[in-house]
N, CA and C atoms as a LAMMPS dump frame, in Angstrom:
ITEM: TIMESTEP
0
ITEM: NUMBER OF ATOMS
717
ITEM: BOX BOUNDS ff ff ff
-5.0000000000000000e+02 5.0000000000000000e+02
-5.0000000000000000e+02 5.0000000000000000e+02
-5.0000000000000000e+02 5.0000000000000000e+02
ITEM: ATOMS id mol type element x y z
1 1 1 N 409.852 66.545 146.994
2 1 2 C 409.063 66.987 148.149
3 1 3 C 408.539 65.769 148.898
4 2 1 N 408.648 65.798 150.238
5 2 2 C 408.213 64.662 151.045
6 2 3 C 406.687 64.539 151.016
7 3 1 N 406.166 63.323 150.861
8 3 2 C 404.712 63.161 150.911
9 3 3 C 404.186 63.382 152.326
10 4 1 N 402.997 63.954 152.428
11 4 2 C 402.338 64.096 153.729
12 4 3 C 401.555 62.816 153.997
13 5 1 N 401.749 62.279 155.19
14 5 2 C 401.116 61.024 155.581
15 5 3 C 400.153 61.29 156.727
16 6 1 N 399.1 60.476 156.809
17 6 2 C 398.159 60.575 157.933
18 6 3 C 397.693 59.184 158.32
19 7 1 N 397.834 58.874 159.597
20 7 2 C 397.248 57.679 160.171
21 7 3 C 396.028 58.1 160.968
22 8 1 N 394.89 57.487 160.704
23 8 2 C 393.62 57.995 161.247
24 8 3 C 392.837 56.879 161.909
25 9 1 N 392.238 57.205 163.058
26 9 2 C 391.372 56.263 163.761
27 9 3 C 390.135 57.008 164.239
28 10 1 N 389.033 56.318 164.315
29 10 2 C 387.829 56.91 164.884
30 10 3 C 387.971 57.06 166.395
31 11 1 N 387.336 58.077 166.95
32 11 2 C 387.37 58.299 168.398
33 11 3 C 386.096 59.034 168.805
34 12 1 N 385.924 59.262 170.103
35 12 2 C 384.703 59.924 170.579
36 12 3 C 384.558 61.331 169.996
37 13 1 N 385.665 62.011 169.772
38 13 2 C 385.631 63.366 169.221
39 13 3 C 385.331 63.38 167.735
40 14 1 N 385.401 62.229 167.108
41 14 2 C 385.215 62.115 165.661
42 14 3 C 386.315 61.269 165.075
43 15 1 N 387.462 61.913 164.796
44 15 2 C 388.603 61.231 164.205
45 15 3 C 389.884 61.777 164.819
46 16 1 N 390.809 60.888 165.147
47 16 2 C 392.131 61.317 165.589
48 16 3 C 393.109 61.001 164.466
49 17 1 N 393.974 61.96 164.172
50 17 2 C 394.949 61.793 163.096
51 17 3 C 396.356 62.078 163.613
52 18 1 N 397.282 61.238 163.206
53 18 2 C 398.708 61.461 163.394
54 18 3 C 399.23 61.756 161.995
55 19 1 N 399.768 62.948 161.763
56 19 2 C 400.012 63.352 160.379
57 19 3 C 401.192 64.311 160.26
58 20 1 N 401.773 64.319 159.068
59 20 2 C 402.875 65.224 158.766
60 20 3 C 403.72 64.685 157.637
61 21 1 N 404.689 65.464 157.165
62 21 2 C 405.563 65.006 156.09
63 21 3 C 406.373 63.784 156.518
64 22 1 N 406.566 62.864 155.599
65 22 2 C 407.358 61.665 155.877
66 22 3 C 408.75 62.059 156.345
67 23 1 N 409.228 61.38 157.381
68 23 2 C 410.562 61.636 157.895
69 23 3 C 410.635 62.719 158.951
70 24 1 N 409.532 63.405 159.186
71 24 2 C 409.489 64.435 160.216
72 24 3 C 408.585 63.989 161.364
73 25 1 N 408.784 64.603 162.527
74 25 2 C 407.952 64.274 163.678
75 25 3 C 406.504 64.635 163.369
76 26 1 N 405.581 63.666 163.457
77 26 2 C 404.184 63.969 163.117
78 26 3 C 403.47 64.728 164.229
79 27 1 N 402.424 65.425 163.831
80 27 2 C 401.56 66.08 164.789
81 27 3 C 400.356 65.213 165.098
82 28 1 N 399.583 65.641 166.092
83 28 2 C 398.381 64.918 166.499
84 28 3 C 397.223 65.902 166.497
85 29 1 N 396.094 65.481 165.975
86 29 2 C 394.92 66.345 166.001
87 29 3 C 393.644 65.54 165.95
88 30 1 N 392.56 66.136 166.384
89 30 2 C 391.237 65.517 166.248
90 30 3 C 390.389 66.372 165.319
91 31 1 N 389.474 65.712 164.63
92 31 2 C 388.621 66.363 163.642
93 31 3 C 387.202 65.852 163.839
94 32 1 N 386.241 66.759 163.758
95 32 2 C 384.846 66.368 163.97
96 32 3 C 384.314 65.521 162.836
97 33 1 N 384.849 65.694 161.618
98 33 2 C 384.359 64.947 160.466
99 33 3 C 385.539 64.481 159.624
100 34 1 N 385.326 63.412 158.867
101 34 2 C 386.375 62.92 157.988
102 34 3 C 386.604 63.9 156.836
103 35 1 N 385.537 64.527 156.375
104 35 2 C 385.688 65.536 155.342
105 35 3 C 386.539 66.705 155.81
106 36 1 N 386.345 67.126 157.053
107 36 2 C 387.147 68.204 157.608
108 36 3 C 388.608 67.818 157.72
109 37 1 N 388.848 66.563 158.067
110 37 2 C 390.22 66.058 158.13
111 37 3 C 390.879 66.136 156.751
112 38 1 N 390.174 65.657 155.72
113 38 2 C 390.744 65.694 154.372
114 38 3 C 391.022 67.122 153.931
115 39 1 N 390.136 68.044 154.288
116 39 2 C 390.332 69.44 153.907
117 39 3 C 391.548 70.049 154.583
118 40 1 N 391.906 69.551 155.762
119 40 2 C 393.048 70.084 156.498
120 40 3 C 394.387 69.566 155.967
121 41 1 N 394.339 68.548 155.12
122 41 2 C 395.556 67.95 154.57
123 41 3 C 395.766 68.4 153.133
124 42 1 N 397.009 68.32 152.661
125 42 2 C 397.237 68.617 151.237
126 42 3 C 396.446 67.651 150.353
127 43 1 N 396.159 68.077 149.147
128 43 2 C 395.339 67.284 148.243
129 43 3 C 395.965 65.992 147.789
130 44 1 N 397.263 65.823 148.03
131 44 2 C 397.924 64.573 147.653
132 44 3 C 398.385 63.757 148.854
133 45 1 N 397.903 64.109 150.053
134 45 2 C 398.287 63.364 151.255
135 45 3 C 397.819 61.92 151.168
136 46 1 N 398.623 61.017 151.71
137 46 2 C 398.271 59.595 151.756
138 46 3 C 397.668 59.311 153.123
139 47 1 N 396.435 58.823 153.128
140 47 2 C 395.668 58.643 154.357
141 47 3 C 395.397 57.154 154.581
142 48 1 N 395.811 56.646 155.729
143 48 2 C 395.53 55.265 156.12
144 48 3 C 394.566 55.313 157.293
145 49 1 N 393.342 54.851 157.084
146 49 2 C 392.284 55.036 158.074
147 49 3 C 391.729 53.692 158.539
148 50 1 N 391.558 53.583 159.832
149 50 2 C 390.977 52.372 160.424
150 50 3 C 389.46 52.469 160.355
151 51 1 N 388.931 52.156 159.17
152 51 2 C 387.49 52.137 158.983
153 51 3 C 387.206 51.407 157.673
154 52 1 N 386.185 50.551 157.633
155 52 2 C 385.884 49.839 156.395
156 52 3 C 385.562 50.783 155.239
157 53 1 N 386.097 50.469 154.072
158 53 2 C 385.843 51.226 152.848
159 53 3 C 385.433 50.223 151.768
160 54 1 N 384.289 50.456 151.162
161 54 2 C 383.787 49.54 150.153
162 54 3 C 382.754 48.597 150.74
163 55 1 N 381.498 48.772 150.357
164 55 2 C 380.392 48.012 150.936
165 55 3 C 379.684 47.215 149.851
166 56 1 N 379.783 45.889 149.894
167 56 2 C 379.122 45.071 148.874
168 56 3 C 377.622 44.944 149.128
169 57 1 N 376.928 44.462 148.118
170 57 2 C 375.486 44.279 148.248
171 57 3 C 375.111 43.038 149.021
172 58 1 N 375.984 42.026 148.992
173 58 2 C 375.739 40.784 149.724
174 58 3 C 377.006 40.352 150.449
175 59 1 N 376.827 39.586 151.527
176 59 2 C 377.935 39.175 152.386
177 59 3 C 377.87 37.666 152.6
178 60 1 N 379.025 37.017 152.567
179 60 2 C 379.087 35.597 152.917
180 60 3 C 379.547 35.455 154.365
181 61 1 N 379.733 34.248 154.819
182 61 2 C 380.124 34 156.216
183 61 3 C 381.444 34.689 156.543
184 62 1 N 381.479 35.388 157.675
185 62 2 C 382.718 36.025 158.106
186 62 3 C 382.894 37.45 157.661
187 63 1 N 381.849 38.06 157.066
188 63 2 C 381.948 39.451 156.661
189 63 3 C 382.508 39.619 155.263
190 64 1 N 382.972 40.823 154.96
191 64 2 C 383.543 41.099 153.645
192 64 3 C 384.825 40.28 153.423
193 65 1 N 385.228 40.18 152.186
194 65 2 C 386.457 39.462 151.873
195 65 3 C 387.686 39.961 152.615
196 66 1 N 387.881 41.3 152.786
197 66 2 C 389.043 41.77 153.528
198 66 3 C 389.096 41.258 154.972
199 67 1 N 387.956 41.234 155.648
200 67 2 C 387.957 40.72 157.024
201 67 3 C 388.333 39.237 157.051
202 68 1 N 387.796 38.489 156.11
203 68 2 C 388.117 37.067 156.041
204 68 3 C 389.607 36.85 155.755
205 69 1 N 390.193 37.735 154.953
206 69 2 C 391.592 37.579 154.55
207 69 3 C 392.569 37.87 155.678
208 70 1 N 392.229 38.791 156.59
209 70 2 C 393.22 39.184 157.605
210 70 3 C 393.141 38.351 158.886
211 71 1 N 391.98 37.807 159.212
212 71 2 C 391.845 37.112 160.497
213 71 3 C 392.855 35.986 160.701
214 72 1 N 393.146 35.141 159.69
215 72 2 C 394.082 34.037 159.928
216 72 3 C 395.47 34.489 160.38
217 73 1 N 395.823 35.754 160.133
218 73 2 C 397.158 36.235 160.513
219 73 3 C 397.216 36.728 161.958
220 74 1 N 396.073 36.908 162.596
221 74 2 C 396.054 37.663 163.845
222 74 3 C 395.905 36.823 165.105
223 75 1 N 395.757 35.525 164.992
224 75 2 C 395.699 34.684 166.181
225 75 3 C 394.662 35.166 167.174
226 76 1 N 395.086 35.384 168.421
227 76 2 C 394.151 35.818 169.462
228 76 3 C 393.636 37.237 169.25
229 77 1 N 394.259 37.988 168.369
230 77 2 C 393.825 39.358 168.106
231 77 3 C 392.741 39.427 167.026
232 78 1 N 392.356 38.285 166.436
233 78 2 C 391.414 38.326 165.321
234 78 3 C 390.017 38.76 165.738
235 79 1 N 389.699 38.687 167.011
236 79 2 C 388.372 39.131 167.455
237 79 3 C 388.193 40.639 167.292
238 80 1 N 389.294 41.363 167.074
239 80 2 C 389.202 42.809 166.871
240 80 3 C 388.709 43.161 165.473
241 81 1 N 388.621 42.161 164.589
242 81 2 C 388.184 42.397 163.213
243 81 3 C 386.695 42.088 163.121
244 82 1 N 385.866 43.113 163.13
245 82 2 C 384.419 42.925 163.102
246 82 3 C 383.959 42.554 161.694
247 83 1 N 382.889 41.782 161.626
248 83 2 C 382.276 41.452 160.344
249 83 3 C 381.352 42.591 159.934
250 84 1 N 381.695 43.251 158.837
251 84 2 C 380.895 44.377 158.349
252 84 3 C 379.859 43.841 157.363
253 85 1 N 378.6 44.188 157.541
254 85 2 C 377.544 43.647 156.676
255 85 3 C 377.423 44.413 155.357
256 86 1 N 376.344 44.188 154.646
257 86 2 C 376.106 44.773 153.334
258 86 3 C 375.862 46.284 153.416
259 87 1 N 375.918 46.9 152.248
260 87 2 C 375.653 48.337 152.153
261 87 3 C 374.274 48.699 152.709
262 88 1 N 373.244 47.914 152.386
263 88 2 C 371.901 48.261 152.852
264 88 3 C 371.81 48.202 154.367
265 89 1 N 372.529 47.284 154.992
266 89 2 C 372.522 47.202 156.456
267 89 3 C 373.25 48.397 157.072
268 90 1 N 374.403 48.757 156.519
269 90 2 C 375.172 49.892 157.045
270 90 3 C 374.397 51.194 156.921
271 91 1 N 373.593 51.316 155.875
272 91 2 C 372.833 52.556 155.65
273 91 3 C 371.432 52.503 156.263
274 92 1 N 371.102 51.453 156.994
275 92 2 C 369.786 51.356 157.629
276 92 3 C 369.642 52.419 158.722
277 93 1 N 368.403 52.873 158.994
278 93 2 C 368.211 53.993 159.917
279 93 3 C 368.362 53.652 161.397
280 94 1 N 368.234 52.37 161.766
281 94 2 C 368.362 52.007 163.173
282 94 3 C 368.809 50.546 163.272
283 95 1 N 369.06 50.105 164.509
284 95 2 C 369.616 48.769 164.702
285 95 3 C 368.677 47.674 164.215
286 96 1 N 367.387 47.823 164.501
287 96 2 C 366.435 46.803 164.074
288 96 3 C 366.418 46.679 162.55
289 97 1 N 366.381 47.822 161.869
290 97 2 C 366.369 47.806 160.406
291 97 3 C 367.68 47.265 159.859
292 98 1 N 368.8 47.573 160.544
293 98 2 C 370.103 47.071 160.107
294 98 3 C 370.146 45.551 160.192
295 99 1 N 369.606 44.995 161.283
296 99 2 C 369.582 43.541 161.432
297 99 3 C 368.714 42.896 160.352
298 100 1 N 367.567 43.515 160.065
299 100 2 C 366.677 42.976 159.035
300 100 3 C 367.358 42.995 157.667
301 101 1 N 368.032 44.09 157.356
302 101 2 C 368.724 44.193 156.069
303 101 3 C 369.878 43.208 155.996
304 102 1 N 370.598 43.056 157.114
305 102 2 C 371.725 42.12 157.132
306 102 3 C 371.243 40.684 156.935
307 103 1 N 370.152 40.323 157.586
308 103 2 C 369.6 38.975 157.425
309 103 3 C 369.215 38.701 155.968
310 104 1 N 368.697 39.716 155.303
311 104 2 C 368.225 39.543 153.933
312 104 3 C 369.358 39.531 152.908
313 105 1 N 370.562 39.978 153.317
314 105 2 C 371.653 40.116 152.344
315 105 3 C 372.911 39.355 152.764
316 106 1 N 372.744 38.329 153.597
317 106 2 C 373.9 37.536 154.011
318 106 3 C 373.598 36.05 153.848
319 107 1 N 374.654 35.279 153.597
320 107 2 C 374.522 33.842 153.413
321 107 3 C 375.697 33.145 154.111
322 108 1 N 375.421 32.452 155.24
323 108 2 C 374.116 32.249 155.871
324 108 3 C 373.6 33.544 156.503
325 109 1 N 372.282 33.648 156.724
326 109 2 C 371.714 34.868 157.296
327 109 3 C 372.336 35.19 158.653
328 110 1 N 372.697 36.453 158.833
329 110 2 C 373.369 36.86 160.054
330 110 3 C 372.947 38.289 160.404
331 111 1 N 372.631 38.507 161.682
332 111 2 C 372.295 39.849 162.142
333 111 3 C 373.574 40.681 162.322
334 112 1 N 373.4 41.911 162.779
335 112 2 C 374.507 42.838 162.983
336 112 3 C 374.899 42.847 164.453
337 113 1 N 376.187 42.782 164.736
338 113 2 C 376.633 42.911 166.124
339 113 3 C 376.512 44.375 166.552
340 114 1 N 376.309 44.587 167.842
341 114 2 C 376.217 45.954 168.354
342 114 3 C 377.526 46.709 168.118
343 115 1 N 378.662 46.024 168.266
344 115 2 C 379.956 46.681 168.063
345 115 3 C 380.095 47.178 166.639
346 116 1 N 379.714 46.341 165.681
347 116 2 C 379.782 46.766 164.287
348 116 3 C 378.801 47.908 164.024
349 117 1 N 377.597 47.794 164.572
350 117 2 C 376.579 48.827 164.353
351 117 3 C 377.062 50.198 164.824
352 118 1 N 377.816 50.223 165.909
353 118 2 C 378.323 51.49 166.434
354 118 3 C 379.304 52.172 165.486
355 119 1 N 379.873 51.402 164.561
356 119 2 C 380.793 51.974 163.575
357 119 3 C 380.073 52.578 162.371
358 120 1 N 378.806 52.231 162.195
359 120 2 C 378.125 52.576 160.948
360 120 3 C 378.134 54.074 160.623
361 121 1 N 377.91 54.98 161.596
362 121 2 C 377.93 56.403 161.222
363 121 3 C 379.246 56.831 160.59
364 122 1 N 380.363 56.333 161.114
365 122 2 C 381.665 56.711 160.557
366 122 3 C 381.905 56.025 159.21
367 123 1 N 381.429 54.781 159.073
368 123 2 C 381.555 54.107 157.774
369 123 3 C 380.78 54.887 156.718
370 124 1 N 379.585 55.34 157.086
371 124 2 C 378.766 56.109 156.134
372 124 3 C 379.442 57.436 155.763
373 125 1 N 380.112 58.051 156.73
374 125 2 C 380.838 59.296 156.453
375 125 3 C 381.836 59.107 155.314
376 126 1 N 382.659 58.07 155.443
377 126 2 C 383.68 57.82 154.418
378 126 3 C 383.022 57.381 153.123
379 127 1 N 382.008 56.527 153.229
380 127 2 C 381.338 56.015 152.043
381 127 3 C 380.765 57.149 151.194
382 128 1 N 380.254 58.183 151.854
383 128 2 C 379.664 59.306 151.13
384 128 3 C 380.709 60.157 150.414
385 129 1 N 381.955 60.091 150.89
386 129 2 C 383.009 60.934 150.333
387 129 3 C 383.84 60.247 149.258
388 130 1 N 383.909 58.913 149.311
389 130 2 C 384.851 58.203 148.452
390 130 3 C 384.547 58.387 146.971
391 131 1 N 385.618 58.622 146.222
392 131 2 C 385.566 58.733 144.771
393 131 3 C 386.723 57.923 144.205
394 132 1 N 386.76 57.751 142.901
395 132 2 C 387.887 57.062 142.28
396 132 3 C 389.191 57.805 142.567
397 133 1 N 389.136 59.14 142.58
398 133 2 C 390.342 59.922 142.869
399 133 3 C 390.813 59.661 144.294
400 134 1 N 389.885 59.642 145.257
401 134 2 C 390.279 59.411 146.642
402 134 3 C 390.8 57.992 146.853
403 135 1 N 390.33 57.037 146.068
404 135 2 C 390.845 55.672 146.191
405 135 3 C 392.348 55.616 145.956
406 136 1 N 392.879 56.602 145.256
407 136 2 C 394.307 56.633 144.996
408 136 3 C 395.131 57.089 146.182
409 137 1 N 394.458 57.619 147.233
410 137 2 C 395.245 58.09 148.372
411 137 3 C 394.595 57.878 149.742
412 138 1 N 393.385 57.337 149.775
413 138 2 C 392.733 56.994 151.046
414 138 3 C 392.566 55.479 151.085
415 139 1 N 393.187 54.852 152.084
416 139 2 C 393.267 53.399 152.132
417 139 3 C 392.735 52.873 153.464
418 140 1 N 392 51.771 153.387
419 140 2 C 391.515 51.098 154.597
420 140 3 C 392.655 50.312 155.231
421 141 1 N 392.821 50.49 156.535
422 141 2 C 393.796 49.705 157.287
423 141 3 C 393.119 49.178 158.547
424 142 1 N 393.812 48.313 159.26
425 142 2 C 393.319 47.823 160.546
426 142 3 C 394.506 47.801 161.508
427 143 1 N 394.392 48.433 162.676
428 143 2 C 395.553 48.546 163.56
429 143 3 C 396.217 47.219 163.918
430 144 1 N 395.429 46.197 164.209
431 144 2 C 396.07 44.937 164.608
432 144 3 C 396.797 44.282 163.442
433 145 1 N 396.293 44.448 162.215
434 145 2 C 397.039 43.963 161.059
435 145 3 C 398.269 44.837 160.836
436 146 1 N 398.149 46.137 161.099
437 146 2 C 399.312 47.021 160.998
438 146 3 C 400.394 46.586 161.98
439 147 1 N 400.02 46.335 163.228
440 147 2 C 401.012 45.881 164.211
441 147 3 C 401.6 44.53 163.809
442 148 1 N 400.77 43.65 163.277
443 148 2 C 401.266 42.352 162.777
444 148 3 C 402.344 42.57 161.732
445 149 1 N 402.076 43.442 160.769
446 149 2 C 403.059 43.725 159.712
447 149 3 C 404.321 44.343 160.287
448 150 1 N 404.16 45.332 161.157
449 150 2 C 405.305 46.027 161.732
450 150 3 C 406.104 45.135 162.67
451 151 1 N 405.472 44.087 163.166
452 151 2 C 406.109 43.15 164.093
453 151 3 C 406.675 41.933 163.356
454 152 1 N 406.952 42.09 162.082
455 152 2 C 407.564 41.01 161.324
456 152 3 C 406.64 39.848 161.027
457 153 1 N 405.339 40.139 160.908
458 153 2 C 404.39 39.078 160.597
459 153 3 C 403.984 38.263 161.806
460 154 1 N 404.07 38.867 162.995
461 154 2 C 403.642 38.213 164.239
462 154 3 C 402.594 39.086 164.922
463 155 1 N 401.461 38.489 165.272
464 155 2 C 400.423 39.242 165.982
465 155 3 C 400.931 39.663 167.352
466 156 1 N 400.421 40.754 167.857
467 156 2 C 400.805 41.217 169.186
468 156 3 C 400.379 40.198 170.229
469 157 1 N 401.223 40.014 171.228
470 157 2 C 400.972 38.991 172.229
471 157 3 C 399.871 39.382 173.202
472 158 1 N 399.724 40.69 173.45
473 158 2 C 398.813 41.16 174.488
474 158 3 C 397.675 41.975 173.894
475 159 1 N 396.483 41.883 174.448
476 159 2 C 395.366 42.711 173.969
477 159 3 C 395.555 44.161 174.377
478 160 1 N 395.005 45.074 173.574
479 160 2 C 395.101 46.487 173.947
480 160 3 C 394.023 46.865 174.959
481 161 1 N 392.96 46.039 175.035
482 161 2 C 391.913 46.27 176.02
483 161 3 C 391.519 44.955 176.683
484 162 1 N 391.12 45.042 177.935
485 162 2 C 390.573 43.902 178.654
486 162 3 C 389.265 44.36 179.29
487 163 1 N 388.188 43.703 178.923
488 163 2 C 386.855 44.072 179.41
489 163 3 C 386.563 45.555 179.157
490 164 1 N 386.88 45.987 177.928
491 164 2 C 386.619 47.348 177.463
492 164 3 C 387.414 48.428 178.19
493 165 1 N 388.464 48.017 178.905
494 165 2 C 389.337 48.992 179.556
495 165 3 C 390.742 48.842 178.99
496 166 1 N 391.43 49.976 178.825
497 166 2 C 392.773 49.955 178.26
498 166 3 C 393.686 49.07 179.101
499 167 1 N 394.433 48.202 178.438
500 167 2 C 395.373 47.3 179.086
501 167 3 C 396.766 47.934 179.035
502 168 1 N 397.305 48.428 180.161
503 168 2 C 398.615 49.105 180.144
504 168 3 C 399.726 48.25 179.541
505 169 1 N 399.711 46.954 179.816
506 169 2 C 400.76 46.085 179.269
507 169 3 C 400.652 45.997 177.748
508 170 1 N 399.437 45.943 177.233
509 170 2 C 399.243 45.921 175.783
510 170 3 C 399.68 47.231 175.142
511 171 1 N 399.41 48.337 175.816
512 171 2 C 399.858 49.632 175.306
513 171 3 C 401.382 49.709 175.287
514 172 1 N 402.012 49.217 176.357
515 172 2 C 403.475 49.244 176.435
516 172 3 C 404.1 48.392 175.335
517 173 1 N 403.504 47.23 175.058
518 173 2 C 404.013 46.364 173.995
519 173 3 C 403.98 47.089 172.654
520 174 1 N 402.914 47.801 172.372
521 174 2 C 402.78 48.501 171.096
522 174 3 C 403.696 49.721 171.025
523 175 1 N 403.835 50.46 172.129
524 175 2 C 404.763 51.594 172.135
525 175 3 C 406.192 51.129 171.879
526 176 1 N 406.579 50.04 172.529
527 176 2 C 407.94 49.524 172.36
528 176 3 C 408.211 49.154 170.912
529 177 1 N 407.251 48.506 170.271
530 177 2 C 407.418 48.13 168.873
531 177 3 C 407.571 49.371 167.999
532 178 1 N 406.673 50.347 168.156
533 178 2 C 406.719 51.541 167.319
534 178 3 C 407.994 52.344 167.569
535 179 1 N 408.4 52.465 168.828
536 179 2 C 409.633 53.197 169.144
537 179 3 C 410.842 52.503 168.52
538 180 1 N 410.844 51.172 168.538
539 180 2 C 411.946 50.422 167.95
540 180 3 C 412.05 50.618 166.442
541 181 1 N 410.956 51.026 165.818
542 181 2 C 410.948 51.293 164.375
543 181 3 C 411.249 52.754 164.065
544 182 1 N 411.571 53.525 165.106
545 182 2 C 411.96 54.914 164.912
546 182 3 C 410.867 55.934 165.094
547 183 1 N 409.681 55.496 165.539
548 183 2 C 408.591 56.452 165.759
549 183 3 C 408.942 57.335 166.957
550 184 1 N 408.637 58.631 166.86
551 184 2 C 408.975 59.588 167.911
552 184 3 C 408.365 59.176 169.252
553 185 1 N 409.216 58.945 170.239
554 185 2 C 408.754 58.447 171.532
555 185 3 C 407.843 59.451 172.221
556 186 1 N 408.155 60.741 172.096
557 186 2 C 407.321 61.731 172.789
558 186 3 C 405.911 61.791 172.199
559 187 1 N 405.768 61.456 170.917
560 187 2 C 404.427 61.373 170.338
561 187 3 C 403.695 60.164 170.912
562 188 1 N 404.396 59.035 171.001
563 188 2 C 403.787 57.814 171.534
564 188 3 C 403.338 57.982 172.982
565 189 1 N 404.043 58.821 173.72
566 189 2 C 403.756 58.986 175.147
567 189 3 C 402.907 60.221 175.441
568 190 1 N 402.548 60.951 174.398
569 190 2 C 401.757 62.174 174.6
570 190 3 C 400.359 61.841 175.087
571 191 1 N 399.82 62.709 175.91
572 191 2 C 398.436 62.538 176.347
573 191 3 C 397.521 62.761 175.155
574 192 1 N 396.585 61.853 174.904
575 192 2 C 395.705 62.02 173.743
576 192 3 C 394.884 63.294 173.846
577 193 1 N 394.528 63.887 172.708
578 193 2 C 393.655 65.068 172.746
579 193 3 C 392.304 64.72 173.367
580 194 1 N 391.623 65.73 173.822
581 194 2 C 390.299 65.53 174.404
582 194 3 C 389.392 64.839 173.396
583 195 1 N 388.677 63.817 173.861
584 195 2 C 387.787 63.078 172.977
585 195 3 C 388.441 61.889 172.321
586 196 1 N 389.687 61.6 172.682
587 196 2 C 390.384 60.425 172.162
588 196 3 C 391.055 59.699 173.321
589 197 1 N 391.22 58.403 173.184
590 197 2 C 391.824 57.58 174.234
591 197 3 C 393.232 57.149 173.827
592 198 1 N 393.96 56.584 174.787
593 198 2 C 395.332 56.144 174.531
594 198 3 C 395.401 55.14 173.396
595 199 1 N 394.472 54.184 173.386
596 199 2 C 394.514 53.181 172.323
597 199 3 C 394.189 53.804 170.966
598 200 1 N 393.34 54.838 170.933
599 200 2 C 393.062 55.534 169.672
600 200 3 C 394.344 56.156 169.123
601 201 1 N 395.121 56.792 169.994
602 201 2 C 396.356 57.44 169.566
603 201 3 C 397.353 56.417 169.031
604 202 1 N 397.565 55.326 169.758
605 202 2 C 398.529 54.326 169.304
606 202 3 C 398.061 53.643 168.024
607 203 1 N 396.762 53.412 167.887
608 203 2 C 396.251 52.848 166.644
609 203 3 C 396.511 53.803 165.481
610 204 1 N 396.306 55.105 165.701
611 204 2 C 396.572 56.087 164.649
612 204 3 C 398.054 56.11 164.286
613 205 1 N 398.925 55.919 165.279
614 205 2 C 400.366 55.855 165.006
615 205 3 C 400.698 54.642 164.137
616 206 1 N 400.075 53.499 164.437
617 206 2 C 400.294 52.303 163.616
618 206 3 C 399.776 52.522 162.203
619 207 1 N 398.631 53.175 162.076
620 207 2 C 398.089 53.488 160.756
621 207 3 C 399.037 54.413 159.988
622 208 1 N 399.647 55.363 160.695
623 208 2 C 400.627 56.26 160.066
624 208 3 C 401.776 55.459 159.464
625 209 1 N 402.241 54.443 160.172
626 209 2 C 403.341 53.625 159.659
627 209 3 C 402.938 52.858 158.398
628 210 1 N 401.666 52.496 158.294
629 210 2 C 401.206 51.86 157.058
630 210 3 C 401.081 52.893 155.951
631 211 1 N 400.701 54.124 156.287
632 211 2 C 400.697 55.197 155.288
633 211 3 C 402.099 55.376 154.717
634 212 1 N 403.122 55.262 155.57
635 212 2 C 404.511 55.343 155.098
636 212 3 C 404.82 54.193 154.145
637 213 1 N 404.379 52.991 154.484
638 213 2 C 404.583 51.854 153.593
639 213 3 C 403.852 52.071 152.26
640 214 1 N 402.665 52.656 152.319
641 214 2 C 401.937 52.953 151.088
642 214 3 C 402.723 53.942 150.225
643 215 1 N 403.298 54.962 150.868
644 215 2 C 404.084 55.953 150.129
645 215 3 C 405.327 55.319 149.507
646 216 1 N 405.898 54.347 150.198
647 216 2 C 407.108 53.685 149.714
648 216 3 C 406.823 52.579 148.704
649 217 1 N 405.539 52.206 148.597
650 217 2 C 405.167 51.143 147.674
651 217 3 C 405.37 49.749 148.209
652 218 1 N 405.516 49.609 149.54
653 218 2 C 405.749 48.289 150.135
654 218 3 C 404.521 47.717 150.829
655 219 1 N 403.434 48.493 150.936
656 219 2 C 402.206 47.976 151.54
657 219 3 C 401.536 47.002 150.583
658 220 1 N 400.841 46.02 151.153
659 220 2 C 400.149 45.021 150.349
660 220 3 C 398.683 44.937 150.775
661 221 1 N 397.786 44.658 149.819
662 221 2 C 396.363 44.553 150.158
663 221 3 C 395.985 43.149 150.601
664 222 1 N 394.973 43.066 151.429
665 222 2 C 394.369 41.79 151.841
666 222 3 C 392.894 41.87 151.491
667 223 1 N 392.385 41.053 150.575
668 223 2 C 393.14 40.08 149.774
669 223 3 C 393.941 40.775 148.675
670 224 1 N 394.81 40.019 148.041
671 224 2 C 395.648 40.511 146.958
672 224 3 C 395.396 39.658 145.711
673 225 1 N 394.823 40.222 144.656
674 225 2 C 394.471 41.633 144.452
675 225 3 C 393.211 42.012 145.217
676 226 1 N 392.981 43.329 145.386
677 226 2 C 391.775 43.767 146.098
678 226 3 C 390.501 43.306 145.401
679 227 1 N 389.461 43.139 146.195
680 227 2 C 388.138 42.862 145.647
681 227 3 C 387.486 44.178 145.235
682 228 1 N 386.377 44.076 144.546
683 228 2 C 385.593 45.265 144.215
684 228 3 C 384.13 44.995 144.522
685 229 1 N 383.413 46.051 144.862
686 229 2 C 381.975 45.946 145.075
687 229 3 C 381.271 45.895 143.721
688 230 1 N 379.967 45.687 143.756
689 230 2 C 379.185 45.674 142.523
690 230 3 C 379.285 47.002 141.777
691 231 1 N 379.532 48.073 142.513
692 231 2 C 379.662 49.394 141.89
693 231 3 C 381.098 49.691 141.46
694 232 1 N 382.002 48.74 141.711
695 232 2 C 383.387 48.917 141.285
696 232 3 C 384.303 49.546 142.312
697 233 1 N 383.823 49.761 143.541
698 233 2 C 384.659 50.341 144.587
699 233 3 C 385.639 49.294 145.123
700 234 1 N 386.845 49.733 145.439
701 234 2 C 387.861 48.817 145.95
702 234 3 C 387.552 48.385 147.367
703 235 1 N 387.827 47.097 147.663
704 235 2 C 387.699 46.546 149.011
705 235 3 C 388.973 45.808 149.354
706 236 1 N 389.748 46.352 150.291
707 236 2 C 390.961 45.684 150.749
708 236 3 C 391.436 46.377 152.019
709 237 1 N 392.069 45.602 152.898
710 237 2 C 392.753 46.142 154.058
711 237 3 C 394.242 46.089 153.742
712 238 1 N 394.933 47.217 153.921
713 238 2 C 396.341 47.343 153.525
714 238 3 C 397.275 47.278 154.727
715 239 1 N 398.432 46.675 154.507
716 239 2 C 399.432 46.593 155.583
717 239 3 C 400.821 46.409 154.967
């Protein structure tokens, strides 16, 4: 039986997923919660999600180990990899408290960027759900590292956004790469569902391709072997 794969990215609607049995044309859907997404998939589906998984108690320069491990591969695209702070900062009730917690649990002391802070609600969603069982089929990925892997170990030449607006040339570069790997062109060119943007859809498609690599056993973690938090949770970005 073909494994069901899902590539997932956060979006304004909650989560956008590109999903379906391996080797078949995937569908596209949005879900208000990550838990709802998991419930909509078979219990053995392999999920590759663009969101940090595994929050340590303390952070060194450059964020968690996975962020430090992937940036050297991404050249000009490395700015897309945000430094995620400690668990206490991610679970803080507001930005001021998050900065205070981050300062107290980082070396050298570092506050939280607004971009990273905006991810915290979704990080907390996954963090609340993760179990040892889910670690066997829910994996952290990053779209730009996914494109790097799919592009033969070369970072994408063009940014997907310029000044927070979608860059058509960057989108075309990514569509061409995915189509060349056999991804369904009509899915790549489909209008995103309400509450999701074009870059969200293409990122989810790239995540889907890493889910396929995970199913085939060819995906690799960054760092290798994966790190673990103080509580024993896995920390790695897969590609």
